[in-house]
KEZA-145743 format. One record per atom (N, C-alpha, C): residue number from 0; residue in three letters; x, y, z. Coordinates in steps of 0.001 Angstrom, whole numbers. Example, Ala and Ser with C-alpha at 12.3 -4.5 7.8 and 13.67 -1.06 7.14 Angstrom:
! residues 2
TINU   kolfi   nunu         X         Y         Z
TINU       0    ALA     13190     -5690      7800
TINU       0    ALA     12300     -4500      7800
TINU       0    ALA     13200     -3300      7800
TINU       1    SER     12850     -2250      7080
TINU       1    SER     13670     -1060      7140
TINU       1    SER     12900        30      7870
***
This chain:
! residues 227
TINU   kolfi   nunu         X         Y         Z
TINU       0    MET     32674      -503      3422
TINU       0    MET     31598       485      3366
TINU       0    MET     30884       533      4717
TINU       1    THR     30678      1729      5235
TINU       1    THR     30024      1876      6526
TINU       1    THR     28537      1551      6413
TINU       2    ALA     27908      1321      7584
TINU       2    ALA     26472      1006      7596
TINU       2    ALA     25665      2162      7017
TINU       3    ARG     26107      3396      7278
TINU       3    ARG     25378      4552      6754
TINU       3    ARG     25414      4579      5238
TINU       4    ARG     26572      4327      4647
TINU       4    ARG     26682      4319      3185
TINU       4    ARG     25917      3151      2580
TINU       5    GLN     25939      2016      3240
TINU       5    GLN     25140       879      2761
TINU       5    GLN     23655      1227      2772
TINU       6    PHE     23206      1838      3863
TINU       6    PHE     21799      2244      3978
TINU       6    PHE     21420      3198      2855
TINU       7    LEU     22214      4224      2628
TINU       7    LEU     21898      5214      1587
TINU       7    LEU     21927      4578       197
TINU       8    ALA     22871      3656       -27
TINU       8    ALA     22948      2991     -1328
TINU       8    ALA     21710      2129     -1585
TINU       9    LEU     21240      1437      -562
TINU       9    LEU     20056       583      -717
TINU       9    LEU     18790      1414      -942
TINU      10    VAL     18668      2513      -208
TINU      10    VAL     17509      3391      -413
TINU      10    VAL     17547      3981     -1818
TINU      11    ARG     18714      4428     -2231
TINU      11    ARG     18864      5005     -3582
TINU      11    ARG     18514      3974     -4646
TINU      12    LYS     18924      2724     -4439
TINU      12    LYS     18603      1657     -5401
TINU      12    LYS     17091      1513     -5571
TINU      13    ASP     16367      1432     -4449
TINU      13    ASP     14915      1246     -4524
TINU      13    ASP     14234      2431     -5197
TINU      14    ILE     14692      3633     -4868
TINU      14    ILE     14067      4828     -5450
TINU      14    ILE     14340      4909     -6947
TINU      15    LEU     15567      4607     -7361
TINU      15    LEU     15893      4659     -8787
TINU      15    LEU     15119      3614     -9581
TINU      16    ILE     14984      2409     -9019
TINU      16    ILE     14208      1360     -9703
TINU      16    ILE     12775      1808     -9887
TINU      17    GLU     12194      2411     -8840
TINU      17    GLU     10807      2856     -8931
TINU      17    GLU     10653      4022     -9896
TINU      18    LEU     11631      4912     -9956
TINU      18    LEU     11561      6033    -10888
TINU      18    LEU     11644      5561    -12336
TINU      19    ARG     12321      4445    -12568
TINU      19    ARG     12402      3912    -13928
TINU      19    ARG     11094      3262    -14359
TINU      20    THR     10450      2550    -13438
TINU      20    THR      9248      1797    -13803
TINU      20    THR      7961      2539    -13447
TINU      21    ARG      7955      3209    -12317
TINU      21    ARG      6788      3936    -11787
TINU      21    ARG      5570      3022    -11567
TINU      22    GLU      5783      1736    -11492
TINU      22    GLU      4668       807    -11322
TINU      22    GLU      3975      1000     -9975
TINU      23    MET      4770      1037     -8906
TINU      23    MET      4199      1127     -7572
TINU      23    MET      3532      2475     -7336
TINU      24    LEU      4238      3556     -7644
TINU      24    LEU      3700      4890     -7382
TINU      24    LEU      2435      5145     -8199
TINU      25    LEU      2446      4732     -9451
TINU      25    LEU      1295      4977    -10311
TINU      25    LEU        73      4204     -9821
TINU      26    SER       257      2944     -9452
TINU      26    SER      -879      2150     -8983
TINU      26    SER     -1407      2687     -7657
TINU      27    MET      -521      3086     -6750
TINU      27    MET      -947      3648     -5466
TINU      27    MET     -1704      4955     -5670
TINU      28    PHE     -1196      5819     -6540
TINU      28    PHE     -1833      7116     -6756
TINU      28    PHE     -3201      6961     -7411
TINU      29    LEU     -3279      6136     -8430
TINU      29    LEU     -4563      5942     -9115
TINU      29    LEU     -5606      5339     -8179
TINU      30    PHE     -5194      4366     -7366
TINU      30    PHE     -6141      3784     -6415
TINU      30    PHE     -6625      4837     -5425
TINU      31    ALA     -5701      5629     -4867
TINU      31    ALA     -6073      6610     -3857
TINU      31    ALA     -7035      7659     -4415
TINU      32    VAL     -6745      8175     -5591
TINU      32    VAL     -7610      9195     -6182
TINU      32    VAL     -8968      8598     -6543
TINU      33    LEU     -8969      7410     -7126
TINU      33    LEU    -10237      6763     -7477
TINU      33    LEU    -11085      6515     -6236
TINU      34    ALA    -10465      6063     -5150
TINU      34    ALA    -11209      5809     -3917
TINU      34    ALA    -11817      7101     -3369
TINU      35    LEU    -11067      8196     -3407
TINU      35    LEU    -11599      9473     -2929
TINU      35    LEU    -12763      9951     -3803
TINU      36    VAL    -12645      9775     -5097
TINU      36    VAL    -13734     10174     -5999
TINU      36    VAL    -14992      9353     -5708
TINU      37    VAL    -14822      8039     -5517
TINU      37    VAL    -15967      7182     -5215
TINU      37    VAL    -16598      7586     -3888
TINU      38    PHE    -15784      7817     -2859
TINU      38    PHE    -16313      8246     -1568
TINU      38    PHE    -17075      9564     -1703
TINU      39    HIS    -16522     10464     -2486
TINU      39    HIS    -17155     11782     -2632
TINU      39    HIS    -18541     11662     -3254
TINU      40    TYR    -18642     10925     -4347
TINU      40    TYR    -19932     10833     -5035
TINU      40    TYR    -20892      9862     -4357
TINU      41    ALA    -20361      8975     -3521
TINU      41    ALA    -21241      8057     -2795
TINU      41    ALA    -21859      8704     -1562
TINU      42    PHE    -21068      9560      -868
TINU      42    PHE    -21532     10065       419
TINU      42    PHE    -21800     11569       443
TINU      43    ALA    -21198     12318      -481
TINU      43    ALA    -21341     13770      -429
TINU      43    ALA    -22102     14331     -1619
TINU      44    ALA    -22785     13485     -2368
TINU      44    ALA    -23477     13960     -3568
TINU      44    ALA    -24603     14933     -3235
TINU      45    ASP    -25211     14793     -2042
TINU      45    ASP    -26317     15671     -1677
TINU      45    ASP    -25862     16896      -895
TINU      46    GLY    -24572     17149      -862
TINU      46    GLY    -24057     18350      -217
TINU      46    GLY    -23876     18244      1284
TINU      47    ARG    -23993     17044      1866
TINU      47    ARG    -23815     16890      3303
TINU      47    ARG    -22376     17184      3702
TINU      48    ASP    -22216     17713      4927
TINU      48    ASP    -20882     17973      5475
TINU      48    ASP    -20330     16672      6039
TINU      49    LEU    -19299     16146      5388
TINU      49    LEU    -18705     14873      5809
TINU      49    LEU    -17393     15069      6559
TINU      50    THR    -17189     16272      7085
TINU      50    THR    -15916     16562      7723
TINU      50    THR    -15639     15624      8890
TINU      51    ARG    -16672     15270      9661
TINU      51    ARG    -16474     14386     10808
TINU      51    ARG    -16124     12958     10378
TINU      52    SER    -16442     12610      9148
TINU      52    SER    -16117     11277      8632
TINU      52    SER    -14865     11286      7757
TINU      53    ALA    -14331     12474      7519
TINU      53    ALA    -13240     12601      6550
TINU      53    ALA    -11975     11883      7000
TINU      54    GLY    -11686     11913      8298
TINU      54    GLY    -10478     11252      8782
TINU      54    GLY    -10493      9761      8505
TINU      55    GLY    -11647      9137      8733
TINU      55    GLY    -11759      7703      8462
TINU      55    GLY    -11588      7378      6995
TINU      56    MET    -12218      8181      6135
TINU      56    MET    -12089      7944      4693
TINU      56    MET    -10642      8097      4244
TINU      57    LEU     -9974      9124      4765
TINU      57    LEU     -8591      9364      4365
TINU      57    LEU     -7695      8192      4747
TINU      58    TRP     -7854      7672      5959
TINU      58    TRP     -6960      6604      6392
TINU      58    TRP     -7306      5254      5767
TINU      59    VAL     -8548      5060      5370
TINU      59    VAL     -8882      3864      4584
TINU      59    VAL     -8135      3904      3246
TINU      60    VAL     -8125      5075      2631
TINU      60    VAL     -7417      5236      1358
TINU      60    VAL     -5917      5011      1552
TINU      61    PHE     -5341      5629      2593
TINU      61    PHE     -3914      5466      2865
TINU      61    PHE     -3576      4005      3155
TINU      62    LEU     -4457      3331      3891
TINU      62    LEU     -4207      1938      4258
TINU      62    LEU     -4070      1047      3034
TINU      63    PHE     -5035      1105      2147
TINU      63    PHE     -5013       190      1005
TINU      63    PHE     -3999       622       -51
TINU      64    ALA     -3741      1917      -154
TINU      64    ALA     -2667      2360     -1046
TINU      64    ALA     -1320      1852      -532
TINU      65    ALA     -1122      1911       793
TINU      65    ALA       128      1411      1368
TINU      65    ALA       279       -87      1143
TINU      66    LEU      -814      -842      1277
TINU      66    LEU      -742     -2287      1055
TINU      66    LEU      -346     -2620      -380
TINU      67    LEU      -829     -1818     -1332
TINU      67    LEU      -423     -2034     -2720
TINU      67    LEU      1086     -1904     -2871
TINU      68    GLY      1650      -877     -2232
TINU      68    GLY      3092      -674     -2319
TINU      68    GLY      3873     -1723     -1556
TINU      69    LEU      3416     -2070      -365
TINU      69    LEU      4141     -3034       455
TINU      69    LEU      4169     -4411      -196
TINU      70    ASN      3098     -4771      -894
TINU      70    ASN      3079     -6059     -1590
TINU      70    ASN      4170     -6136     -2649
TINU      71    ARG      4517     -4989     -3213
TINU      71    ARG      5540     -4957     -4249
TINU      71    ARG      6952     -4791     -3694
TINU      72    SER      7080     -4411     -2417
TINU      72    SER      8382     -4004     -1899
TINU      72    SER      9405     -5131     -1918
TINU      73    PHE      8984     -6348     -1553
TINU      73    PHE      9900     -7479     -1625
TINU      73    PHE      9534     -8453     -2733
TINU      74    GLY      8303     -8389     -3229
TINU      74    GLY      7893     -9320     -4273
TINU      74    GLY      8742     -9218     -5524
TINU      75    ARG      9025     -7977     -5934
TINU      75    ARG      9816     -7782     -7143
TINU      75    ARG     11222     -8339     -6975
TINU      76    GLU     11853     -8086     -5837
TINU      76    GLU     13213     -8554     -5619
TINU      76    GLU     13256    -10076     -5452
TINU      77    LYS     12207    -10646     -4855
TINU      77    LYS     12156    -12099     -4706
TINU      77    LYS     11973    -12771     -6066
TINU      78    ASP     11095    -12221     -6887
TINU      78    ASP     10830    -12825     -8200
TINU      78    ASP     12035    -12742     -9117
TINU      79    GLU     12792    -11659     -9034
TINU      79    GLU     13915    -11454     -9950
TINU      79    GLU     15248    -11912     -9380
TINU      80    GLY     15243    -12484     -8196
TINU      80    GLY     16469    -13001     -7602
TINU      80    GLY     17363    -11963     -6986
TINU      81    CYS     16891    -10730     -6914
TINU      81    CYS     17724     -9656     -6360
TINU      81    CYS     17954     -9857     -4866
TINU      82    LEU     16966    -10388     -4167
TINU      82    LEU     17092    -10566     -2722
TINU      82    LEU     18231    -11525     -2384
TINU      83    ASP     18387    -12584     -3169
TINU      83    ASP     19488    -13530     -2926
TINU      83    ASP     20836    -12834     -3073
TINU      84    GLY     20937    -11951     -4068
TINU      84    GLY     22176    -11205     -4248
TINU      84    GLY     22460    -10273     -3083
TINU      85    LEU     21424     -9624     -2580
TINU      85    LEU     21611     -8724     -1434
TINU      85    LEU     22074     -9493      -199
TINU      86    LEU     21527    -10695        -5
TINU      86    LEU     21901    -11482      1165
TINU      86    LEU     23336    -11986      1085
TINU      87    LEU     23879    -12084      -125
TINU      87    LEU     25273    -12498      -276
TINU      87    LEU     26242    -11356       -34
TINU      88    CYS     25737    -10134       -67
TINU      88    CYS     26592     -8969       167
TINU      88    CYS     26876     -8822      1662
TINU      89    PRO     28008     -8208      2008
TINU      89    PRO     28337     -8000      3431
TINU      89    PRO     27558     -6819      4016
TINU      90    VAL     26254     -6997      4084
TINU      90    VAL     25373     -5947      4589
TINU      90    VAL     24606     -6499      5786
TINU      91    ASP     24621     -5752      6878
TINU      91    ASP     23832     -6148      8039
TINU      91    ASP     22363     -6197      7649
TINU      92    ARG     21682     -7240      8057
TINU      92    ARG     20294     -7412      7632
TINU      92    ARG     19365     -6371      8248
TINU      93    VAL     19724     -5842      9387
TINU      93    VAL     18933     -4751      9963
TINU      93    VAL     19054     -3503      9100
TINU      94    VAL     20238     -3273      8541
TINU      94    VAL     20417     -2143      7614
TINU      94    VAL     19535     -2345      6388
TINU      95    LEU     19464     -3580      5901
TINU      95    LEU     18603     -3890      4759
TINU      95    LEU     17142     -3603      5091
TINU      96    PHE     16718     -3995      6285
TINU      96    PHE     15349     -3710      6710
TINU      96    PHE     15083     -2207      6790
TINU      97    LEU     15978     -1472      7429
TINU      97    LEU     15772       -29      7586
TINU      97    LEU     15740       680      6237
TINU      98    ALA     16591       241      5306
TINU      98    ALA     16602       850      3973
TINU      98    ALA     15296       569      3237
TINU      99    LYS     14823      -661      3314
TINU      99    LYS     13574     -1003      2640
TINU      99    LYS     12396      -253      3265
TINU     100    ALA     12356      -174      4603
TINU     100    ALA     11283       556      5281
TINU     100    ALA     11343      2044      4930
TINU     101    CYS     12542      2600      4846
TINU     101    CYS     12685      4016      4508
TINU     101    CYS     12229      4286      3079
TINU     102    ALA     12571      3402      2152
TINU     102    ALA     12124      3571       767
TINU     102    ALA     10605      3492       690
TINU     103    ASN     10006      2553      1411
TINU     103    ASN      8541      2464      1439
TINU     103    ASN      7924      3720      2026
TINU     104    LEU      8579      4283      3032
TINU     104    LEU      8096      5522      3642
TINU     104    LEU      8141      6674      2646
TINU     105    VAL      9210      6761      1879
TINU     105    VAL      9320      7814       866
TINU     105    VAL      8190      7700      -157
TINU     106    PHE      7945      6486      -639
TINU     106    PHE      6882      6287     -1631
TINU     106    PHE      5514      6657     -1058
TINU     107    LEU      5257      6257       192
TINU     107    LEU      3969      6568       808
TINU     107    LEU      3801      8068      1002
TINU     108    LEU      4857      8747      1415
TINU     108    LEU      4785     10194      1607
TINU     108    LEU      4540     10927       292
TINU     109    VAL      5157     10454      -775
TINU     109    VAL      4929     11069     -2090
TINU     109    VAL      3458     10983     -2471
TINU     110    ILE      2877      9810     -2285
TINU     110    ILE      1455      9627     -2603
TINU     110    ILE       596     10528     -1731
TINU     111    GLN       917     10627      -462
TINU     111    GLN       122     11447       445
TINU     111    GLN       198     12930        97
TINU     112    VAL      1359     13393      -299
TINU     112    VAL      1495     14802      -711
TINU     112    VAL       598     15091     -1912
TINU     113    LEU       457     14123     -2802
TINU     113    LEU      -387     14307     -3980
TINU     113    LEU     -1873     14139     -3667
TINU     114    VAL     -2187     13280     -2697
TINU     114    VAL     -3582     12928     -2432
TINU     114    VAL     -4255     13886     -1453
TINU     115    VAL     -3527     14396      -478
TINU     115    VAL     -4144     15246       551
TINU     115    VAL     -4849     16473       -48
TINU     116    PRO     -4292     17166     -1057
TINU     116    PRO     -5052     18276     -1650
TINU     116    PRO     -6382     17843     -2265
TINU     117    VAL     -6415     16659     -2882
TINU     117    VAL     -7669     16133     -3427
TINU     117    VAL     -8652     15857     -2296
TINU     118    PHE     -8148     15268     -1222
TINU     118    PHE     -8971     15008       -41
TINU     118    PHE     -9548     16309       516
TINU     119    ALA     -8715     17338       661
TINU     119    ALA     -9184     18612      1204
TINU     119    ALA    -10248     19244       303
TINU     120    LEU    -10067     19119      -993
TINU     120    LEU    -11031     19681     -1936
TINU     120    LEU    -12390     18995     -1830
TINU     121    PHE    -12383     17692     -1662
TINU     121    PHE    -13634     16936     -1659
TINU     121    PHE    -14351     16934      -304
TINU     122    PHE    -13590     16889       798
TINU     122    PHE    -14201     16567      2080
TINU     122    PHE    -14062     17626      3174
TINU     123    VAL    -13189     18572      3018
TINU     123    VAL    -12953     19543      4089
TINU     123    VAL    -13620     20846      3733
TINU     124    GLN    -14634     21231      4494
TINU     124    GLN    -15383     22439      4206
TINU     124    GLN    -14908     23630      5033
TINU     125    ARG    -13943     23408      5899
TINU     125    ARG    -13349     24511      6651
TINU     125    ARG    -11845     24295      6674
TINU     126    GLY    -11102     25359      6586
TINU     126    GLY     -9651     25232      6519
TINU     126    GLY     -9048     24717      7815
TINU     127    PHE     -7978     23936      7715
TINU     127    PHE     -7259     23490      8909
TINU     127    PHE     -5775     23816      8781
TINU     128    GLY     -5484     24853      7976
TINU     128    GLY     -4094     25245      7765
TINU     128    GLY     -3388     25643      9045
TINU     129    ALA     -4127     26197     10004
TINU     129    ALA     -3511     26616     11257
TINU     129    ALA     -2978     25423     12050
TINU     130    HIS     -3517     24242     11790
TINU     130    HIS     -3090     23042     12512
TINU     130    HIS     -2424     22041     11567
TINU     131    ALA     -1882     22557     10478
TINU     131    ALA     -1231     21674      9503
TINU     131    ALA       -38     20949     10111
TINU     132    GLY       649     21579     11055
TINU     132    GLY      1787     20939     11695
TINU     132    GLY      1379     19709     12489
TINU     133    SER       270     19819     13229
TINU     133    SER      -231     18671     13988
TINU     133    SER      -665     17555     13049
TINU     134    PHE     -1335     17936     11970
TINU     134    PHE     -1773     16951     10979
TINU     134    PHE      -572     16235     10367
TINU     135    ALA       453     17000     10000
TINU     135    ALA      1647     16406      9390
TINU     135    ALA      2345     15464     10364
TINU     136    LEU      2365     15815     11653
TINU     136    LEU      3018     14956     12643
TINU     136    LEU      2248     13653     12827
TINU     137    VAL       924     13729     12856
TINU     137    VAL       105     12515     12942
TINU     137    VAL       391     11601     11754
TINU     138    VAL       387     12186     10562
TINU     138    VAL       624     11398      9347
TINU     138    VAL      2022     10786      9369
TINU     139    ALA      3025     11561      9774
TINU     139    ALA      4403     11057      9775
TINU     139    ALA      4569      9893     10747
TINU     140    LEU      4048     10036     11966
TINU     140    LEU      4191      8955     12948
TINU     140    LEU      3421      7710     12515
TINU     141    ALA      2221      7906     11973
TINU     141    ALA      1450      6756     11487
TINU     141    ALA      2160      6091     10309
TINU     142    ASP      2739      6880      9427
TINU     142    ASP      3445      6322      8275
TINU     142    ASP      4636      5472      8697
TINU     143    VAL      5366      5934      9708
TINU     143    VAL      6508      5146     10195
TINU     143    VAL      6026      3778     10687
TINU     144    GLY      4930      3776     11447
TINU     144    GLY      4392      2497     11921
TINU     144    GLY      3937      1597     10786
TINU     145    ILE      3252      2189      9792
TINU     145    ILE      2798      1408      8638
TINU     145    ILE      3983       765      7923
TINU     146    CYS      5020      1552      7693
TINU     146    CYS      6153      1051      6903
TINU     146    CYS      7023        83      7687
TINU     147    VAL      7194       298      8985
TINU     147    VAL      7978      -639      9792
TINU     147    VAL      7259     -1982      9876
TINU     148    LEU      5994     -1951     10292
TINU     148    LEU      5221     -3195     10385
TINU     148    LEU      5039     -3826      9005
TINU     149    GLY      4702     -3034      8005
TINU     149    GLY      4455     -3561      6668
TINU     149    GLY      5688     -4186      6046
TINU     150    THR      6849     -3548      6225
TINU     150    THR      8085     -4111      5671
TINU     150    THR      8446     -5416      6364
TINU     151    LEU      8248     -5463      7679
TINU     151    LEU      8523     -6689      8424
TINU     151    LEU      7644     -7837      7933
TINU     152    LEU      6354     -7574      7767
TINU     152    LEU      5438     -8627      7325
TINU     152    LEU      5599     -8941      5844
TINU     153    ALA      5968     -7936      5037
TINU     153    ALA      6220     -8188      3617
TINU     153    ALA      7408     -9133      3444
TINU     154    THR      8403     -9008      4314
TINU     154    THR      9534     -9929      4277
TINU     154    THR      9080    -11348      4588
TINU     155    LEU      8227    -11470      5595
TINU     155    LEU      7693    -12783      5965
TINU     155    LEU      6861    -13380      4840
TINU     156    ALA      6055    -12547      4185
TINU     156    ALA      5147    -13042      3149
TINU     156    ALA      5850    -13308      1825
TINU     157    ALA      7010    -12678      1601
TINU     157    ALA      7668    -12772       292
TINU     157    ALA      8041    -14202       -78
TINU     158    GLY      8323    -15022       917
TINU     158    GLY      8742    -16389       629
TINU     158    GLY      7600    -17370       470
TINU     159    THR      6366    -16889       484
TINU     159    THR      5205    -17776       377
TINU     159    THR      4540    -17619      -982
TINU     160    ARG      3777    -18624     -1368
TINU     160    ARG      3079    -18554     -2648
TINU     160    ARG      1912    -17572     -2602
TINU     161    ALA      1297    -17427     -1446
TINU     161    ALA       101    -16583     -1310
TINU     161    ALA       445    -15254      -657
TINU     162    ARG      1565    -14640     -1055
TINU     162    ARG      1991    -13419      -378
TINU     162    ARG       997    -12278      -547
TINU     163    ASP       290    -12224     -1704
TINU     163    ASP      -684    -11159     -1907
TINU     163    ASP     -1836    -11255      -919
TINU     164    LEU     -2122    -12458      -447
TINU     164    LEU     -3182    -12659       538
TINU     164    LEU     -2645    -12595      1961
TINU     165    LEU     -1463    -13157      2185
TINU     165    LEU      -921    -13250      3534
TINU     165    LEU      -613    -11889      4132
TINU     166    LEU       -74    -10972      3341
TINU     166    LEU       305     -9668      3886
TINU     166    LEU      -887     -8914      4460
TINU     167    PRO     -1991     -8740      3710
TINU     167    PRO     -3142     -8041      4324
TINU     167    PRO     -3706     -8762      5533
TINU     168    VAL     -3775    -10106      5475
TINU     168    VAL     -4339    -10875      6584
TINU     168    VAL     -3504    -10690      7855
TINU     169    ALA     -2182    -10638      7716
TINU     169    ALA     -1313    -10455      8882
TINU     169    ALA     -1228     -8989      9301
TINU     170    PHE     -1264     -8086      8322
TINU     170    PHE     -1043     -6670      8606
TINU     170    PHE     -2244     -5999      9266
TINU     171    LEU     -3434     -6257      8750
TINU     171    LEU     -4613     -5497      9188
TINU     171    LEU     -4905     -5634     10680
TINU     172    PRO     -4916     -6838     11271
TINU     172    PRO     -5199     -6903     12712
TINU     172    PRO     -4167     -6165     13562
TINU     173    LEU     -2891     -6258     13186
TINU     173    LEU     -1844     -5598     13965
TINU     173    LEU     -1873     -4083     13800
TINU     174    ALA     -2403     -3617     12676
TINU     174    ALA     -2415     -2174     12407
TINU     174    ALA     -3664     -1478     12925
TINU     175    VAL     -4635     -2229     13432
TINU     175    VAL     -5887     -1617     13904
TINU     175    VAL     -5645      -528     14953
TINU     176    PRO     -4839      -753     16008
TINU     176    PRO     -4627       322     16991
TINU     176    PRO     -4031      1579     16366
TINU     177    LEU     -3095      1398     15450
TINU     177    LEU     -2479      2548     14790
TINU     177    LEU     -3515      3359     14017
TINU     178    PHE     -4376      2675     13271
TINU     178    PHE     -5343      3394     12452
TINU     178    PHE     -6451      4022     13290
TINU     179    ILE     -6790      3433     14426
TINU     179    ILE     -7765      4066     15317
TINU     179    ILE     -7207      5390     15846
TINU     180    ALA     -5959      5365     16314
TINU     180    ALA     -5344      6587     16836
TINU     180    ALA     -5180      7643     15751
TINU     181    ALA     -4712      7228     14561
TINU     181    ALA     -4494      8178     13473
TINU     181    ALA     -5805      8767     12975
TINU     182    THR     -6834      7932     12857
TINU     182    THR     -8141      8409     12391
TINU     182    THR     -8761      9375     13388
TINU     183    SER     -8694      9025     14658
TINU     183    SER     -9266      9885     15694
TINU     183    SER     -8574     11249     15723
TINU     184    ALA     -7245     11241     15681
TINU     184    ALA     -6505     12501     15715
TINU     184    ALA     -6765     13328     14458
TINU     185    THR     -6788     12674     13299
TINU     185    THR     -7027     13391     12047
TINU     185    THR     -8414     14026     12026
TINU     186    THR     -9419     13285     12483
TINU     186    THR    -10781     13819     12522
TINU     186    THR    -10873     15030     13439
TINU     187    ASP    -10244     14964     14615
TINU     187    ASP    -10274     16100     15539
TINU     187    ASP     -9588     17329     14957
TINU     188    ILE     -8503     17106     14220
TINU     188    ILE     -7777     18234     13623
TINU     188    ILE     -8569     18838     12475
TINU     189    VAL     -9076     17989     11593
TINU     189    VAL     -9763     18466     10387
TINU     189    VAL    -11136     19047     10714
TINU     190    ALA    -11885     18362     11580
TINU     190    ALA    -13262     18769     11848
TINU     190    ALA    -13375     19738     13017
TINU     191    GLY    -12542     19528     14034
TINU     191    GLY    -12676     20344     15231
TINU     191    GLY    -11585     21362     15442
TINU     192    GLY    -10607     21394     14564
TINU     192    GLY     -9520     22351     14733
TINU     192    GLY     -8687     22099     15971
TINU     193    ALA     -8523     20816     16342
TINU     193    ALA     -7773     20479     17552
TINU     193    ALA     -6330     20952     17430
TINU     194    ALA     -5834     21524     18517
TINU     194    ALA     -4449     21985     18556
TINU     194    ALA     -3519     20824     18912
TINU     195    PHE     -2226     21115     18926
TINU     195    PHE     -1224     20084     19198
TINU     195    PHE     -1472     19402     20537
TINU     196    GLY     -1771     20186     21564
TINU     196    GLY     -1981     19609     22891
TINU     196    GLY     -3171     18680     22956
TINU     197    ASP     -4170     18911     22110
TINU     197    ASP     -5383     18088     22130
TINU     197    ASP     -5146     16681     21594
TINU     198    VAL     -4142     16522     20763
TINU     198    VAL     -3857     15195     20180
TINU     198    VAL     -2542     14634     20697
TINU     199    LEU     -1999     15229     21745
TINU     199    LEU      -690     14807     22247
TINU     199    LEU      -702     13359     22707
TINU     200    GLY     -1786     12935     23376
TINU     200    GLY     -1857     11551     23846
TINU     200    GLY     -1805     10560     22700
TINU     201    ARG     -2522     10861     21620
TINU     201    ARG     -2523      9952     20470
TINU     201    ARG     -1190      9993     19729
TINU     202    LEU      -544     11144     19719
TINU     202    LEU       803     11209     19143
TINU     202    LEU      1776     10346     19947
TINU     203    GLY      1642     10390     21264
TINU     203    GLY      2490      9550     22103
TINU     203    GLY      2241      8076     21856
TINU     204    PHE       973      7713     21668
TINU     204    PHE       647      6315     21370
TINU     204    PHE      1271      5890     20045
TINU     205    LEU      1162      6729     19015
TINU     205    LEU      1741      6393     17713
TINU     205    LEU      3253      6243     17810
TINU     206    ALA      3904      7125     18576
TINU     206    ALA      5356      7025     18746
TINU     206    ALA      5731      5729     19463
TINU     207    ALA      4955      5351     20488
TINU     207    ALA      5229      4108     21202
TINU     207    ALA      5009      2897     20301
TINU     208    TYR      3964      2943     19486
TINU     208    TYR      3684      1862     18528
TINU     208    TYR      4874      1695     17578
TINU     209    ASP      5371      2801     17054
TINU     209    ASP      6524      2754     16146
TINU     209    ASP      7725      2129     16842
TINU     210    ALA      7968      2550     18076
TINU     210    ALA      9136      2059     18811
TINU     210    ALA      9035       556     19067
TINU     211    VAL      7849        89     19429
TINU     211    VAL      7668     -1344     19713
TINU     211    VAL      7994     -2184     18488
TINU     212    PHE      7475     -1788     17323
TINU     212    PHE      7708     -2623     16141
TINU     212    PHE      9111     -2439     15573
TINU     213    LEU      9753     -1316     15858
TINU     213    LEU     11169     -1195     15497
TINU     213    LEU     12004     -2180     16313
TINU     214    VAL     11690     -2306     17590
TINU     214    VAL     12406     -3261     18436
TINU     214    VAL     12129     -4692     17986
TINU     215    VAL     10866     -4988     17668
TINU     215    VAL     10511     -6327     17175
TINU     215    VAL     11265     -6643     15886
TINU     216    ALA     11311     -5675     14970
TINU     216    ALA     12025     -5885     13709
TINU     216    ALA     13517     -6097     13952
TINU     217    TYR     14088     -5312     14844
TINU     217    TYR     15520     -5448     15141
TINU     217    TYR     15836     -6847     15686
TINU     218    GLY     14928     -7360     16504
TINU     218    GLY     15191     -8650     17128
TINU     218    GLY     14884     -9862     16259
TINU     219    THR     14071     -9681     15220
TINU     219    THR     13611    -10847     14448
TINU     219    THR     14052    -10841     12988
TINU     220    TYR     14617     -9735     12494
TINU     220    TYR     14813     -9641     11052
TINU     220    TYR     15865    -10609     10529
TINU     221    ASP     16909    -10856     11301
TINU     221    ASP     17906    -11839     10884
TINU     221    ASP     17247    -13212     10678
TINU     222    TYR     16365    -13575     11587
TINU     222    TYR     15686    -14868     11485
TINU     222    TYR     14767    -14923     10283
TINU     223    LEU     14015    -13838     10028
TINU     223    LEU     13069    -13828      8916
TINU     223    LEU     13787    -13997      7585
TINU     224    LEU     14898    -13279      7397
TINU     224    LEU     15613    -13400      6132
TINU     224    LEU     16386    -14707      6057
TINU     225    GLY     16831    -15211      7190
TINU     225    GLY     17553    -16475      7193
TINU     225    GLY     16659    -17644      6903
TINU     226    ASP     15375    -17488      7261
TINU     226    ASP     14417    -18572      7027
TINU     226    ASP     14037    -18621      5559
***
């Protein structure tokens, strides 16, 4: 079986398992919607325009929803012994990493497609449809970084007893630059109607961030799974 077919089979496996149980998607969606509702009634109850703060609120929601999913990405397979079976298969471990990161990316994107309309309803008082492409690109590049870094650290945390604690502790400091760039770009697009050229520098930073951690994952993933 070629690496491409192995990759597609592994991604399909993760998606089918999640479609049967819906544990991860349901918990991520409920948390994200509940957080937006709480933010809305806590900060916008008096009718204030929170558009300038909306980017930060959105990425806080995305951050913790992603952590909920990432905690489950390897935990379930480790608890049920599935990971040991995968390691016995003739599959390159980098392919295993890319498949797991891609599946996590799919789950995160599904949640975001469902949550962004709720966010726009609660916090955006002026339309930003004209710059939806820039917004989508910011979200996509940030999501790749979240899933690459998160999958790498979830693998590291899966073999520990305190994985639910270790993953956020390791992930949050490393993800700070990504979330600063994503929040800043999102706020400019949503509140100021920034065009593609106005956020190009931050898009370049997000792309470089993604590339750095892809290289780190490529160089270390064999060791992480072997350990």
